[in-house]
N, C-alpha and C positions, 0 to 999 in steps of 0.2 A: 503491499499498500503506500503510496508516495504520499509525503508530508502534505502534499497539497489535501487530497483526500484525506488524510488525518485531521486536518484545521479542519476542510469541510465539515466531516462526520460532528466534528466537535462542538461546531457552531450551529449547524441543526439539533444538536442534544441539548444544547441551553436554551435555543428558543422554544426548543417545545415544554422544557421544562417551563421557562418562564409562564408560557403561556399556559400551562395548567396550575402553576401558582397563582397568578392574574386571575383566572376563571374561580378559581378557591374562595382567594380576597372578593371578589366582587358577588358572591354568590348572594350573602346578605343583602346587600340593597337590588340583586336584582329581584332576590324573594319580597322584599320593600315592595319594590314595585309590582309587581302579580299582585300582591297584597291590596294596596291600593286601590288598584285597576277593578281587586272584585269589588272593592266596596265603590265605587265611584257608581259602579254599574247599579249602587241602590236607592241613586240619590236622584230624583226627577230634575231636570237643569232648566227646567222653566225657575225662572228666579233667584238663578247661584249670581250672584255677583263678581262672585270673585274665582273660579275654577281651579285656577294655579294654586290661591291659598284656600282655597278650600284641602283640596289633593296633598301640599306641604301639612295641612292641620293635623289629616288622619295618618301621616303617618308619623306625626309626633303624638299621636294617641299609641300608635301600635307595634313601632319599630322596636326591635332591640334593644334596651337601654340599661346599665348601671351607673349608677351612683355613689360617692364614697357616704360609710355610717360611721360615724365616731362617737366613740359612744362614753361620756363623760362621768356618768354615774347610771349604773345599770340598776336595776328597781330590785327591793324586799322582795325576796319571794313572795310571801303573803302579802304584796300590795296587791289592791283591786287592778284587776286588767296587767299584769305582770306579762303574763306571756304572750298577752296581746303585743305589747310594748315590744317586747324584744321579736315577735315575729315581724310584724312591719319593717325594723332595725335591718332584720334579715334578709328580707326581700327586697332592697338596695342594691344587691346582687345583680338582681336581677329583677329592675322595676314592672309591677304586675302592667300588663297592655289593659288598655278598656276595652271592656267588652263592643264587639263587632259593630250590635246594633248602637248600645250606646252613645261609640263614635261617632256613629253616623249623624245620630239629634245632638250631640253638640257641637257638628263641625256645622251643621249646618244652624243652629244657633248662633255661631260665631262669625259664620258667612252673609247673614241677617244685617250683623250689628254690620260690616265692613260695606254694604250697601245704605248709611246713611250719610249724606252730605255735608254733614254741621260741620262748624269747626270746633275747636276746640280752643278758648284763649286767642283767637283770631288768626292760629298759626298753624295746628293741625288738624288735618282731616281727619275724624270719628274715627276710621277705618290706621290711619298711623297712630292716632293715639291711643289705640284701643291693645296694635300690636308691642307696644311698648309696654303699657302697663298690663295686660290680662296676664292670667293665669295660664298657661299651656303648655305645651310639651310636659315637662317632667311635675314642675308643681302643677298640674292639671291632675298626673296621673296621680301625685302624691295623695293629693286631698283624694283623688276617690280609691285610693290604697286603703287610708286612713277610716274611712267613714264605712268601706266595707268590714273592715277590721273589728273595727271599735263598736258600729251599730250604736250610736248616738238614737237618743229619742229629740232632741234638737242639737241644732247647731245653730253658735253665732259665727258669721265672718264683718271684720270691720277692714273697710275698704272694699267695697261692692267694684266699681272703677262700672265696667259694662257686663257685668254681672258672667262675663265668662266662665270664672270657677265656680261659680256661684251655680249655674251650670254641669259642671261636672260633679257637686256635692247631691244635686237632686237629682239626677241622670242615672248615682249611681247608687240609690237608694230610694228607693221607690215610695218609701213611706215615712222618711225621715223630715223634720220641719224646720226650716231656714230662717236667721234673722237677719238678714244683712244691710252692714251701715255705709251711706255714702254722703260725703257733705259735697262734693264736686257737682257744677254741673257744665253739662247738661249730661255726663254722667247719669247721676241719680234718674231722671226722669224718664234716658233714654232706657233702661234695666229695669227699674219699675214697669212700665211697658211691655218691655220684652219678656223677662223672666214672669209677667203676668200671663202671656197670652199662650206661654207655654206650660206653666208649672201650676196654675191656677192658686190655689188657697195655701199652698203647702210653705211657697217662700214670701215671706215679710222684708219688705224694704221700708229704714227708718232713715230721714233726711235730714244729716247732721254733724256735727262733730262729734267724735266717740265721747267727748267727756261730758254729756250733754245725753246723749243717746244710750248709753250701756248703760248704766241704770234706769232709762224707760223701758231698756228691751228686758232686764231682769222683773219691771214692776208688773209687766205685759205678759210676760211669758216662763217665768220663772228658773229653771236650773238649764244650767250647757252642759251635752257629756265630751263635748269639741267644739274648738275655738280657733278657728285663723284669723291672724292680724295680719294684714297689710295693709295698715292706714299710716301715719305718722310714724315715720322713721327716725326719727333720734329717741336717743337715751331716755331721754324725759319721757316722750309720749309711750315708749314702751312700758316705765313704770307707773305713771299712772294710770293707760290702759288696764295694765295686768290688775293691779290694785283696784281699779273699783269692780272688775268683773269676777276677779277669784275665787270670792265668796257665793259669789252665783254660779259652781260648776260642781258636779256630780263629783263623788270619789271615784276615783277611778276616770276623770274625763281626761283628757289629753286635750294643751295648748300647743299649736305650732307657731310659730317666730319667722314672718317673713325678712330676707333680708338683712342679715343680723349684721353682718359686716357691711351694711352699708355707710358710703360717707362722700355722698355727689355735696362740693361744698358750693354749688351752684347755688342750690339751695337751703342753705343755711348760712349764710351772710358771710363765708368765708372760714367760717367756726368748722373745729371737727364736731362730728355730728353723737358722736357717744353712746354710738348703737352700739357697739358690743361690750361696752361697759354697761349699759343698759342691761342688755341679754343674759353677763353674768348676775347682775345682780336678784334679776327674776330667781334664777338656779336655785339661789341661795336661800329661797322664800321656805319656812317649814312646811307646806305644803306639797315643795314639789319633794317624788320619792324617785323620777329615773330622771335625764338629762341625755340628750341626743345633738349631733348635727349630724344635718342630711347633706352632703354635697356644698358645703360648707357656705351654705349659704338659706338653713332653714333651720332654726331650733326647735327641737320638739322635747316638752314638761310630760310626765305625767305628774296625774296630781295625787295625792292617798284620801 
């Protein structure tokens, strides 16, 4: 065999090997494409505002996903819902997907929001602002997994935005009651209208700042088994809202806090937000029995 033949043979084998490895690496992506294509067949195209956005949203609901979970304090063995807390943390190694029918329903809700032509503060369209401020992808799947795992009778969400996170909560467990608080407009009005149309009397939308509306929610609805905080993102906001709510949470309740490392100084007059320090203060509350950080951005507390 000549040198040229040997080199040519090595080159051909190298190319074939590279093609096989490339196909193997691309398989999850191609499988994801097939899954999204199958889901899209179930979506009536009449009225779809953004087909590409809807497909991207669906992919975020069902594609394989893993996120880091760090347990800062494991639950006491006899703590209420200790087993559920451990199981939810462990599931972050393979974040549970949204069931197909629920994924379609939530994606259609998000697309309806994208179809609004209002502007927010004269700068963003609703669609653009919703993309920045709403819970989708990992956060939506975490909310869905948490409400499916803990099965609370009642959920409090602080920071409705356009109601996309609320849709993840309401769609995942059909009989859960949700109270959600939003101070901003047009977000509050858009969310109230859209959520009311899809979820009737299971979702109650309160408008105003959390400082006034958390006591109102407790007065009107009683105790909560799960809370998701995505409202003010300063450390002082975290402390004040948790203090206002904690006595209205049931034993074994879980408290999820978004953006624990948030520090966008454009919104804090150039000063540190103190978000992480505020989060750490919450972890020291005497009712907290377990603490975890998910994906480095969401804090999770289990209450005794």
